[in-house]
TISE-630646 format. One record per atom (N, C-alpha, C): y, z, x; residue in one letter; residue number from 1; atom name. Coordinates in Angstrom, 3 decimals, padded with zeros to 6 digits. Each point is the difference from the previous one (the first is absolute). Layout:
[[Y Z X] "a" NUM "CA"]
...
//
This chain:
[[-029.407 112.805 -122.721] "x" 1 "N"]
[[001.237 000.057 -000.772] "x" 1 "CA"]
[[000.944 001.009 000.626] "x" 1 "C"]
[[001.272 -000.103 -000.336] "x" 2 "N"]
[[000.986 000.924 000.564] "x" 2 "CA"]
[[-000.293 001.434 -000.425] "x" 2 "C"]
[[-000.463 000.196 -001.220] "x" 3 "N"]
[[-000.294 001.361 -000.469] "x" 3 "CA"]
[[-001.088 000.640 000.858] "x" 3 "C"]
[[-001.063 -000.724 000.253] "x" 4 "N"]
[[-001.089 000.523 000.829] "x" 4 "CA"]
[[000.509 000.297 001.397] "x" 4 "C"]
[[000.784 -000.910 000.550] "x" 5 "N"]
[[000.563 000.209 001.331] "x" 5 "CA"]
[[000.852 001.258 000.032] "x" 5 "C"]
[[000.873 000.166 -000.977] "x" 6 "N"]
[[000.895 001.161 -000.029] "x" 6 "CA"]
[[-000.806 001.290 -000.106] "x" 6 "C"]
[[-001.023 -000.001 -000.810] "x" 7 "N"]
[[-000.833 001.199 -000.141] "x" 7 "CA"]
[[-000.655 000.352 001.334] "x" 7 "C"]
[[-000.539 -000.987 000.670] "x" 8 "N"]
[[-000.695 000.263 001.263] "x" 8 "CA"]
[[000.970 000.414 001.090] "x" 8 "C"]
[[001.081 -000.713 000.164] "x" 9 "N"]
[[000.885 000.234 001.132] "x" 9 "CA"]
[[000.887 001.230 -000.197] "x" 9 "C"]
[[000.264 000.388 -001.247] "x" 10 "N"]
[[000.840 001.175 -000.228] "x" 10 "CA"]
[[-000.824 001.239 -000.317] "x" 10 "C"]
[[-001.280 -000.165 -000.083] "x" 11 "N"]
[[-000.841 001.156 -000.280] "x" 11 "CA"]
[[-000.091 000.870 001.243] "x" 11 "C"]
[[-000.719 001.066 -000.123] "x" 12 "N"]
[[-000.209 000.885 001.137] "x" 12 "CA"]
[[-001.157 -000.492 000.869] "x" 12 "C"]
[[-000.305 -001.274 -000.120] "x" 13 "N"]
[[-001.087 -000.569 000.806] "x" 13 "CA"]
[[000.294 000.232 001.472] "x" 13 "C"]
[[-000.990 000.473 000.687] "x" 14 "N"]
[[000.134 000.292 001.417] "x" 14 "CA"]
[[-000.935 -000.893 000.793] "x" 14 "C"]
[[000.445 -000.394 001.158] "x" 15 "N"]
[[-000.849 -000.743 000.922] "x" 15 "CA"]
[[-000.543 001.017 000.987] "x" 15 "C"]
[[-001.304 000.071 000.102] "x" 16 "N"]
[[-000.614 001.012 000.862] "x" 16 "CA"]
[[000.363 -000.241 001.465] "x" 16 "C"]
[[-000.097 001.043 000.797] "x" 17 "N"]
[[000.281 -000.122 001.421] "x" 17 "CA"]
[[-000.945 -001.002 000.661] "x" 17 "C"]
[[-001.237 -000.025 -000.451] "x" 18 "N"]
[[-000.977 -000.937 000.578] "x" 18 "CA"]
[[000.426 -001.452 -000.268] "x" 18 "C"]
[[000.453 -000.284 -001.211] "x" 19 "N"]
[[000.451 -001.354 -000.332] "x" 19 "CA"]
[[001.278 -000.322 000.764] "x" 19 "C"]
[[000.898 000.966 000.099] "x" 20 "N"]
[[001.240 -000.221 000.756] "x" 20 "CA"]
[[-000.297 -000.325 001.457] "x" 20 "C"]
[[-000.975 000.665 000.573] "x" 21 "N"]
[[-000.396 -000.292 001.387] "x" 21 "CA"]
[[-000.636 -001.382 000.093] "x" 21 "C"]
[[-000.839 -000.342 -000.969] "x" 22 "N"]
[[-000.664 -001.308 -000.003] "x" 22 "CA"]
[[001.030 -001.124 -000.140] "x" 22 "C"]
[[001.055 000.246 -000.785] "x" 23 "N"]
[[001.073 -000.985 -000.150] "x" 23 "CA"]
[[000.647 -000.343 001.331] "x" 23 "C"]
[[-000.063 000.921 000.929] "x" 24 "N"]
[[000.617 -000.191 001.315] "x" 24 "CA"]
[[-000.905 -000.746 000.977] "x" 24 "C"]
[[-001.151 -000.397 -000.463] "x" 25 "N"]
[[-000.976 -000.668 000.865] "x" 25 "CA"]
[[-000.100 -001.485 -000.333] "x" 25 "C"]
[[-000.261 -000.820 001.006] "x" 26 "N"]
[[-000.168 -001.436 -000.278] "x" 26 "CA"]
[[-001.285 -000.299 -000.777] "x" 26 "C"]
[[-000.858 000.987 -000.135] "x" 27 "N"]
[[-001.266 -000.189 -000.722] "x" 27 "CA"]
[[000.116 000.287 -001.490] "x" 27 "C"]
[[001.209 000.347 -000.468] "x" 28 "N"]
[[000.166 000.277 -001.431] "x" 28 "CA"]
[[-000.402 -001.234 -000.800] "x" 28 "C"]
[[-000.763 000.204 -001.062] "x" 29 "N"]
[[-000.495 -001.096 -000.831] "x" 29 "CA"]
[[000.626 000.104 -001.392] "x" 29 "C"]
[[000.861 -000.942 -000.334] "x" 30 "N"]
[[000.689 000.020 -001.289] "x" 30 "CA"]
[[-000.839 -000.578 -001.130] "x" 30 "C"]
[[-001.109 -000.647 000.330] "x" 31 "N"]
[[-000.769 -000.711 -001.033] "x" 31 "CA"]
[[-000.487 000.872 -001.150] "x" 31 "C"]
[[-000.490 001.211 000.230] "x" 32 "N"]
[[-000.508 000.762 -001.149] "x" 32 "CA"]
[[001.070 000.659 -000.867] "x" 32 "C"]
[[001.249 -000.073 000.394] "x" 33 "N"]
[[001.076 000.690 -000.710] "x" 33 "CA"]
[[000.582 -000.871 -001.098] "x" 33 "C"]
[[000.345 000.635 -001.119] "x" 34 "N"]
[[000.686 -000.675 -001.103] "x" 34 "CA"]
[[001.471 -000.181 000.377] "x" 34 "C"]
[[000.658 -000.969 -000.620] "x" 35 "N"]
[[001.408 -000.255 000.308] "x" 35 "CA"]
[[000.866 001.242 -000.193] "x" 35 "C"]
[[-000.243 000.744 -001.064] "x" 36 "N"]
[[000.790 001.204 -000.264] "x" 36 "CA"]
[[-000.170 001.017 001.123] "x" 36 "C"]
[[-001.204 000.089 000.535] "x" 37 "N"]
[[-000.249 000.916 001.115] "x" 37 "CA"]
[[000.714 -000.484 001.261] "x" 37 "C"]
[[000.010 -001.309 000.210] "x" 38 "N"]
[[000.705 -000.542 001.159] "x" 38 "CA"]
[[001.495 000.276 -000.094] "x" 38 "C"]
[[000.545 -000.038 -001.208] "x" 39 "N"]
[[001.413 000.357 -000.187] "x" 39 "CA"]
[[000.245 001.451 000.407] "x" 39 "C"]
[[-000.887 000.871 -000.384] "x" 40 "N"]
[[000.121 001.405 000.378] "x" 40 "CA"]
[[-000.109 000.158 001.516] "x" 40 "C"]
[[-000.901 -000.754 000.622] "x" 41 "N"]
[[-000.155 000.070 001.452] "x" 41 "CA"]
[[001.237 -000.555 000.712] "x" 41 "C"]
[[000.594 -001.058 -000.530] "x" 42 "N"]
[[001.247 -000.506 000.573] "x" 42 "CA"]
[[001.093 001.059 -000.073] "x" 42 "C"]
[[000.099 000.641 -001.155] "x" 43 "N"]
[[000.986 001.073 -000.137] "x" 43 "CA"]
[[-000.257 001.076 001.046] "x" 43 "C"]
[[-001.260 000.350 000.196] "x" 44 "N"]
[[-000.356 001.031 000.975] "x" 44 "CA"]
[[000.403 -000.419 001.413] "x" 44 "C"]
[[-000.147 -001.281 000.307] "x" 45 "N"]
[[000.397 -000.482 001.323] "x" 45 "CA"]
[[001.506 000.194 000.205] "x" 45 "C"]
[[000.792 -000.238 -001.032] "x" 46 "N"]
[[001.445 000.249 000.095] "x" 46 "CA"]
[[000.261 001.480 000.249] "x" 46 "C"]
[[-000.739 000.871 -000.698] "x" 47 "N"]
[[000.152 001.449 000.198] "x" 47 "CA"]
[[-000.392 000.389 001.421] "x" 47 "C"]
[[-001.160 -000.476 000.438] "x" 48 "N"]
[[-000.519 000.396 001.307] "x" 48 "CA"]
[[000.902 -000.437 001.150] "x" 48 "C"]
[[000.664 -001.126 -000.162] "x" 49 "N"]
[[000.912 -000.483 001.042] "x" 49 "CA"]
[[001.418 000.540 -000.191] "x" 49 "C"]
[[000.159 000.861 -001.020] "x" 50 "N"]
[[001.283 000.651 -000.299] "x" 50 "CA"]
[[001.121 -001.025 -000.221] "x" 50 "C"]
[[-000.360 -001.143 -000.580] "x" 51 "N"]
[[000.974 -001.074 -000.200] "x" 51 "CA"]
[[001.026 000.325 -001.076] "x" 51 "C"]
[[-000.393 000.804 -000.980] "x" 52 "N"]
[[000.957 000.360 -001.043] "x" 52 "CA"]
[[001.137 000.816 000.587] "x" 52 "C"]
[[-000.332 000.919 000.880] "x" 53 "N"]
[[001.016 000.829 000.643] "x" 53 "CA"]
[[000.810 -000.805 001.002] "x" 53 "C"]
[[-000.688 -000.761 000.852] "x" 54 "N"]
[[000.681 -000.759 001.057] "x" 54 "CA"]
[[000.990 -001.012 -000.558] "x" 54 "C"]
[[-000.317 -000.591 -001.148] "x" 55 "N"]
[[000.842 -001.055 -000.549] "x" 55 "CA"]
[[000.644 000.386 -001.333] "x" 55 "C"]
[[-000.027 001.281 -000.331] "x" 56 "N"]
[[000.615 000.518 -001.231] "x" 56 "CA"]
[[-000.445 -000.787 -001.228] "x" 56 "C"]
[[-001.300 -000.141 -000.155] "x" 57 "N"]
[[-000.567 -000.724 -001.138] "x" 57 "CA"]
[[-000.387 001.004 -001.074] "x" 57 "C"]
[[000.506 -000.203 -001.180] "x" 58 "N"]
[[-000.361 000.834 -001.141] "x" 58 "CA"]
[[-001.435 -000.338 -000.426] "x" 58 "C"]
[[-000.771 000.999 -000.392] "x" 59 "N"]
[[-001.399 -000.215 -000.373] "x" 59 "CA"]
[[-000.123 -000.978 -001.165] "x" 59 "C"]
[[000.911 000.066 -000.949] "x" 60 "N"]
[[-000.038 -000.934 -001.128] "x" 60 "CA"]
[[000.234 -001.424 000.480] "x" 60 "C"]
[[000.915 -000.173 000.928] "x" 61 "N"]
[[000.265 -001.318 000.563] "x" 61 "CA"]
[[-001.246 -000.531 000.710] "x" 61 "C"]
[[-000.654 000.844 000.784] "x" 62 "N"]
[[-001.232 -000.417 000.679] "x" 62 "CA"]
[[-001.059 -000.412 -001.005] "x" 62 "C"]
[[-000.201 000.802 -001.018] "x" 63 "N"]
[[-001.029 -000.302 -000.997] "x" 63 "CA"]
[[000.312 -001.295 -000.745] "x" 63 "C"]
[[001.267 -000.215 -000.332] "x" 64 "N"]
[[000.387 -001.258 -000.653] "x" 64 "CA"]
[[-000.234 -001.187 000.934] "x" 64 "C"]
[[000.341 000.169 001.278] "x" 65 "N"]
[[-000.216 -001.057 000.978] "x" 65 "CA"]
[[-001.490 -000.335 000.120] "x" 65 "C"]
[[-000.830 001.013 000.111] "x" 66 "N"]
[[-001.444 -000.236 000.118] "x" 66 "CA"]
[[-000.544 -000.686 -001.242] "x" 66 "C"]
[[000.435 000.462 -001.159] "x" 67 "N"]
[[-000.476 -000.622 -001.236] "x" 67 "CA"]
[[000.446 -001.450 -000.103] "x" 67 "C"]
[[001.275 -000.263 000.269] "x" 68 "N"]
[[000.510 -001.370 -000.095] "x" 68 "CA"]
[[-000.681 -000.906 001.023] "x" 68 "C"]
[[-000.274 000.517 001.173] "x" 69 "N"]
[[-000.732 -000.781 001.014] "x" 69 "CA"]
[[-001.384 -000.354 -000.522] "x" 69 "C"]
[[-000.662 000.992 -000.573] "x" 70 "N"]
[[-001.333 -000.227 -000.569] "x" 70 "CA"]
[[000.053 -001.017 -001.143] "x" 70 "C"]
[[000.906 000.229 -000.917] "x" 71 "N"]
[[000.097 -000.817 -001.213] "x" 71 "CA"]
[[000.342 -001.460 000.304] "x" 71 "C"]
[[000.814 -000.220 001.008] "x" 72 "N"]
[[000.481 -001.346 000.278] "x" 72 "CA"]
[[-000.725 -000.709 001.141] "x" 72 "C"]
[[-001.028 000.637 000.527] "x" 73 "N"]
[[-000.730 -000.651 001.087] "x" 73 "CA"]
[[-000.835 -001.143 -000.545] "x" 73 "C"]
[[-000.370 -000.915 000.875] "x" 74 "N"]
[[-000.781 -001.172 -000.385] "x" 74 "CA"]
[[-001.339 000.387 -000.620] "x" 74 "C"]
[[-000.379 -000.703 -001.041] "x" 75 "N"]
[[-001.300 000.195 -000.630] "x" 75 "CA"]
[[-000.913 -001.138 000.467] "x" 75 "C"]
[[-000.352 000.080 001.272] "x" 76 "N"]
[[-000.839 -001.009 000.638] "x" 76 "CA"]
[[-001.116 000.710 000.766] "x" 76 "C"]
[[-001.005 -000.746 000.444] "x" 77 "N"]
[[-001.131 000.645 000.669] "x" 77 "CA"]
[[000.330 000.734 001.303] "x" 77 "C"]
[[001.015 -000.441 000.762] "x" 78 "N"]
[[000.202 000.653 001.294] "x" 78 "CA"]
[[001.361 000.659 000.169] "x" 78 "C"]
[[001.086 -000.732 -000.092] "x" 79 "N"]
[[001.324 000.584 000.213] "x" 79 "CA"]
[[000.456 000.714 -001.273] "x" 79 "C"]
[[-000.649 001.120 -000.255] "x" 80 "N"]
[[000.223 000.775 -001.208] "x" 80 "CA"]
[[000.386 001.426 000.373] "x" 80 "C"]
[[000.069 000.876 -000.977] "x" 81 "N"]
[[000.405 001.373 000.270] "x" 81 "CA"]
[[-000.952 000.700 000.955] "x" 81 "C"]
[[-001.277 -000.231 -000.124] "x" 82 "N"]
[[-000.985 000.639 000.890] "x" 82 "CA"]
[[000.266 -000.421 001.455] "x" 82 "C"]
[[000.315 -001.267 000.199] "x" 83 "N"]
[[000.341 -000.476 001.341] "x" 83 "CA"]
[[001.283 000.681 000.481] "x" 83 "C"]
[[000.966 000.144 -000.889] "x" 84 "N"]
[[001.242 000.702 000.322] "x" 84 "CA"]
[[-000.308 001.421 000.484] "x" 84 "C"]
[[-000.864 000.701 -000.715] "x" 85 "N"]
[[-000.375 001.356 000.402] "x" 85 "CA"]
[[-000.638 -000.009 001.385] "x" 85 "C"]
[[-000.930 -000.916 000.221] "x" 86 "N"]
[[-000.714 -000.054 001.284] "x" 86 "CA"]
[[000.969 -000.250 001.158] "x" 86 "C"]
[[000.956 -000.887 -000.207] "x" 87 "N"]
[[000.982 -000.271 001.044] "x" 87 "CA"]
[[000.843 001.251 000.249] "x" 87 "C"]
[[000.467 000.643 -001.060] "x" 88 "N"]
[[000.813 001.215 000.154] "x" 88 "CA"]
[[-000.777 001.086 000.723] "x" 88 "C"]
[[-001.256 000.159 -000.353] "x" 89 "N"]
[[-000.824 001.029 000.634] "x" 89 "CA"]
[[-000.217 -000.317 001.478] "x" 89 "C"]
[[-000.261 -001.240 000.330] "x" 90 "N"]
[[-000.229 -000.367 001.398] "x" 90 "CA"]
[[001.288 000.039 000.820] "x" 90 "C"]
[[001.131 -000.312 -000.612] "x" 91 "N"]
[[001.272 000.089 000.718] "x" 91 "CA"]
[[000.319 001.467 000.296] "x" 91 "C"]
[[-000.379 000.888 -000.883] "x" 92 "N"]
[[000.285 001.419 000.236] "x" 92 "CA"]
[[-000.856 000.557 001.135] "x" 92 "C"]
[[-001.159 -000.599 000.241] "x" 93 "N"]
[[-000.893 000.501 001.055] "x" 93 "CA"]
[[000.668 -000.026 001.380] "x" 93 "C"]
[[000.568 -001.137 000.453] "x" 94 "N"]
[[000.646 000.025 001.323] "x" 94 "CA"]
[[001.222 000.923 000.030] "x" 94 "C"]
[[000.661 000.154 -001.134] "x" 95 "N"]
[[001.132 000.943 -000.027] "x" 95 "CA"]
[[-000.481 001.406 000.283] "x" 95 "C"]
[[-001.132 000.369 -000.561] "x" 96 "N"]
[[-000.561 001.332 000.235] "x" 96 "CA"]
[[-000.355 000.152 001.486] "x" 96 "C"]
[[-000.614 -001.024 000.564] "x" 97 "N"]
[[-000.384 000.042 001.413] "x" 97 "CA"]
[[001.241 000.170 000.885] "x" 97 "C"]
[[001.050 -000.753 -000.299] "x" 98 "N"]
[[001.229 000.082 000.790] "x" 98 "CA"]
[[000.673 001.368 -000.140] "x" 98 "C"]
[[000.008 000.529 -001.205] "x" 99 "N"]
[[000.657 001.287 -000.240] "x" 99 "CA"]
[[-000.799 001.156 000.596] "x" 99 "C"]
[[-001.328 -000.051 -000.205] "x" 100 "N"]
[[-000.832 001.103 000.475] "x" 100 "CA"]
[[-000.418 -000.185 001.457] "x" 100 "C"]
[[000.223 -001.187 000.507] "x" 101 "N"]
[[-000.282 -000.281 001.409] "x" 101 "CA"]
[[-001.448 -000.022 000.282] "x" 101 "C"]
//
């Protein structure tokens, strides 16, 4: 629900350095994570890539975008929000390689 999402994403929930590093690897496994946790990890990816600063994105706008993406994604076995997360995470991997060389 939106209330649960708002509580999780606006709380002081922190993503550990170990998880942040794992997110940068192609071996990251999204299967054991709950959708709400994946939303938090997506938000963290925006932070880690400094996209809010680079593109002048307000944090509330980002959170609304992530929630609406989650809420309106397909409710099917494969092309669903979890697949969306996996694609976003894997697309960020080559960006990290290119940036960090």
